[in-house]
Each structure stands twice: as structure tokens, then as C-alpha cells.
N, C-alpha and C positions, 0 to 999 in steps of 0.2 A: 971331127968324128968322135962319137961318144964311146965310152969304155963299156964292153959287155959286162953284164951283171949276172953272177951266178945266184940263183934263187934256191937256197937250201931247203930241202924237204918238200918242195912244191911238186916234184914229179911223183913222189910216193903218195902225196895227198890226193892227187887226181887219179892216179892209177889204182889206188886202193880205196876209192870212194865206196861208201857203204850203201847197200840197197835197202829200201823199204817199199811197200806198195799199199795202196788203199783199195779195199774191195767193198762191194755192196753186201750188206748183211741185214737180216730182219731186225728191226728195232734200232739199235745203235744210238741210244740217247736221242731218238727222234730224227737223227740224220740219215739213218739207213746205211751208214758206212763206218768202217773201222780201219785202223792202221795195223799192218803186220810187218814183221821183219823179213829181210831177205828178198830174193827175186820171186816173182809170182810163179807158181807151178804151171800155169796155163797162159802163155803169151797171146798177144793179138795175132791174127792171121790176115794176110793180104792177098788180093787177086789182081791180075793184070787187067787193066782197062785201057785199051789203046796203047799208048807208049808210056804209061805210068802205072803206079800201084794205088789201089784203094783198099780201105779196111773191108774185110769180108766177114760180115756178121753172121752169114749163113754157114760158115765153116767151123763153128764152135764144136769141139769134141765133147764127148760125155765127160762128166766130172766137174771140177771146179771151173767157174766162169773166169774169163780174163779180168784183169784189174781195171779199175776206173782210171787209176793214176799210178805211176811209179816215181820214186824220189831217190836221187843220188846225192849223198852228202860228202863233201870234201872239206876237211877241217881247215885247210888254208884257202878255201873258196876256189873260184874258177878264174881263168885269165880275163874274162870279160870285166871282172870287178877288181883286178889286182891294182889298177890305177885309181880306184875310188877310195874315198874315206871309209865308207861302209861296205864291208865285204859280205857277199851272199854265199853261204855254204851250200844252199839247196838248189838242185837242178831238177825241175819238174818235167816229167816225161809223160805226155799223153800219146794217143795213137798217132797223131800227126807228126810228132817229133820222131817216134819210132819209124814211121813211114819214110821220112827223109833218109834215115840211116839205111833202111832196107834197100832203097834205090841206089845209094852210094856203094853199099857193100856188093850189090849185084854186079856193078861194073868193075869193081876191084877184083872180085873173084874171077870174072870172065877174062880180065886182062892177064892176071897172073897164071891162068891156066893155059892160055894160047898165045900170049904176046910175042913169044920167040919166033912164031911162024907168021905173024901178021903185023899190020901197021896199027892195030887197035891200041887206043890209049886207055889209061885207068879212069878217064872221065873228067870232063870239065862240067861243073854243075852250077846253076844259078838259083839260089833259094830266095824267093820273093814273097813278102808278106807284110801286112799292115804294121806300121811302127808301133812298138810297145806290146806285141802279143807274145814275146818270148823267143823270137828267132835267135838272137845272139846268146842270151843267158841260158836258154834251155837247149835249143837245137845245136847251136855252136859248141856248147860245153859237152853235150852228149856225143857229137861227132868226134870230138877230141878224145873222149874217154874210150870210145869203141876203136878208134884208129890206133891208140896206144896199146890196145889189146890184140890188134891184128898181128899176124905172123911177123916176128921181128926180123927174120932173115929176108922176107920179101919187102917189108916196109919198115926200115930202121929209124926213120926220121919223120916227125910231124912238125910243121910250123903253123903257129897260130898268130896271124897278123891282125891287129886291131888298131885303126888309126895310124899313128906314126910309130907304133911299137910292134915288135915281133918277139915271140917266145919260141925258142928252138928246143923241142923235146927230142932228146936222143935216147933211144931205148936201150942201146947196148951199155951205156954208162949210167942210165937212169938219172939224167940231169936235165934241168931247165936253165937256159941262158936267155937273158933279156937284152934286146938290141933296141936302141931308141932313136935312130935317125935313118933316113933313106939310104945314105951311103953305106952304113954298116949292114943294113938288111941286104942290099945288093951284093955286098962282099960275101955274105953267108950263102946266098943263092949260087954265086959263082963258084965258091969253094965246094959246095955239095955236088954241083954239076961236074966239075973237073975230076972229082973223086969217083964219079959214077954211082953216086948214092941215090937210091929211090926215095923220094919224099912225097908227102901229101901236104897241101897248103889249105888252111881254112882262113879265108880273107873276110873279115868283118868290116864292112864299109861304114865309116864314121864321117859325119858332116864336117866339112872344112879340112879334111885330111886327104891323103893321097888316094886316088882312084885305082882300082885293080889293074887297069891298062898301063899304069905308070911304073909297074914293076916288071923286071925282066925274069921270066921263067921259061922253062922248056916245056914243050908239049908232051913229053914223056912222063911228066909228073901229073898226078891228080891235083885238082884244085876245085874248091867250092867257094863261091862268093855268096855271102849272106847280106841281104839288103832290103830296104823298103822299096815300094813301087816307083820311087822317083827315078826316072830314066837316066838322068844325068849321072847317077851313081854307077851305072853299069853299061850304058849303051855302046860306048867305044870298045869295051872289053868283049861284050857279047858279039859285036860285029867281027872282031878279030879272032875270037876263040870258038864261036858257035857252040856255046855250052847247052846242055839239056836243062830246060827250065823245070823247077819244082815249085809249084805254087803252094805255100803253106797256109792252111786255113786257120781262122781264129779258134781259140779254145771253145769247147762246148760248155753249156751251163753245168753239167755234171763234173767236168774237169775242174772248174773253178770251185764247185762245192767240195770236191775231194781235197783241193788245196787248203780250203778253210779247215777241214777236218784234220789235215796234217799240221797246220800251223797251231791249232788248239788241241793237239793230241794229248798234252799234259794237263789240259783244263777241259775235260769232256763236257762239263755243265755249261761252258761258255760257247760251245761250238754252234749251237742253233742260233743264238743271238748274233754271233759274229757273222754267220752266213747270211742272216737277214740283212745286216748292214751292207755287206759286200754285194749281195744280190740287188739291193736298192741302188747302189752305185752303178751296177751293170746296166740297169734300166736307163740310167742317165747318159752313160758314155759308151756302152757296149762292153764286150769282154776283153778290154784292153788292160792287161795285167799291170802295166806301168802306172795306171791311174787308179784303178779300183782298190789296190792294196795300200795306197798312200793318200791320206786325207788331204794333205796340202796340195799334192799334184792333182788330185781329183777336183778340189775346189778351183784350182787354177784353170783346169780344163773347162769346167762348167762356165767360168767367167769369160774365158776366151770365146766359147761358143756363143754366149749371150752378146758379146761385142760384135761378133761377125753377123749375127742376126739383125742387130740394130743398124749396122752399116750396110 
């Protein structure tokens, strides 16, 4: 059994992540966009379509238009990259990422308002999307940020599980503790359950690591599994838990353009050229963030595609 590791300053870094947003403006060095500090004054709006939510472009109120993109900056990065050599401090939030949170928040609010009188649970959700579009880094990180800001008395603990590692965020003590093996993680779950603590789990499925059905959790906890469309990642858990599926769409062209504006915010004269380069890569592999912003990964992806076509 591994020894728990206390991560100093990581709770504050995530909880106090700084906001910026990118908006459309006339001109803007030819890009038509600019970066502004803080949260946008006019957020996106959504409407119910069947059993899910979709962005409602027709509901824009008078005044400033919604942003193209929002950015959260955590100085110590986000759990998704805490095991990596290169940390990524920026979490990119487009309307799809916000939509995922809006759905999760809806079930949380509903549960905490009436759960004492019903068997309603805070929600089991399954976020499915193409590999490399930002499900883990962006949607997973944003869910964590929002859950940490949720009412501490109602939801005092959030667990972020990625691969064989788990990060326990305790709001009352403002601490993060890292657990590194299955036995330790199971003991954390058991301890929280015996104490009667409400918790929410974000489970990021990683190739070659434990699947979500292999962990013991209670149905009275909320849980969201973030995964690629590969059914082996989630089919057993889905059959057992019957979660609500959330299909996460790929970023739009303007989302990626806004990311380029953000990345070159201190070099405005470089924005247009950088965007042309990234847009060219998108034409080759699609809006897959993992590849278009990394030249080596992009070239590797192109080569892999060529090999597949030859064979």
C-alpha cells in the first residue's frame, strides 16, 4: 500500500483559478477577437432538447454578446497533468464544456433540494467524446473547479480519479491528498462512506488502467466518467449504473481560433500567422487539440494515417 501524499498549495491553485475570456471585436489585428480579464458579463444560454441541453443562440439578451471562449488559469496546473513532465495551467472552456457542467449541476441541485424525500441520486453521468478534443483537460478540470465551489455543507469532498491515481479534495480543510494504488483508493471510499460524507467522483478513464466498474462506490454519490467512445472503457459500468450519457462534440473552428488568440495574447502581431498554421493542421486531422497544437504529434498522426491508407 502506498503512502498518501499531501500536495501543498494545489487546492488553492485550483479553487482560485483566474478567469479570462475571448470575445469577438471589430478588427483585432485581423483576428476579430481579443482577450479580456475576468468572467464574461454575458454567459452562454442553453435550452432543453429532449433529455439533454443544447446551446440556445436565439436567447441572447441585449447588451454584450457571450464569449467565444473562457480560460481558467491554475498556477499549479490541473490534476490531469500532475503526473506529466509538462504541466498545463490553462483550462479552455467553450460552450460544450459549459454544457457538460450545466447538466451535472442540474441533477446536483435537484438532488439536494428533494433527496430527503425520494430515492433520487445526485447523478451518474458518462461523458463520451473523440480522443484528444479536451474532455479530460478541459471538461474534467472545469467540473472539478465548479464542484469545489459548490456548497461545502452539501458537498464537502470531491475525488478526481485518473488512471491508478486519485486526488482527494477536502473543502473544509482546503487540502489535496494523492493516493497511488487501488487498495489505498478503496480505503478512501470506504472511510468516506462510513463517515456519511457526501462526495462526488470524477473518473477519467486511462488506457491500461482500472476501469470505473472496478471501484467500489455507493449509489448515493455522484459520479461522472470521462472517456473516449471505446466501449470497453465503460460498458460494464454503464450496464451496472445506468448513467446518463453526455456526448461531447468537437471544438468549433472559432473555438480553436480563440485559443490561438489566447496563446499569442502577448504577441498580437503573431496571432494571424499562428492561426493560419493551426487552421492548416485542422484541415489535415480535424479539430483534435492533442494534435493540432503539437507539431511532433501532428506529424506522427499524419504519418499514422498514411500508413493506414497504404495498408
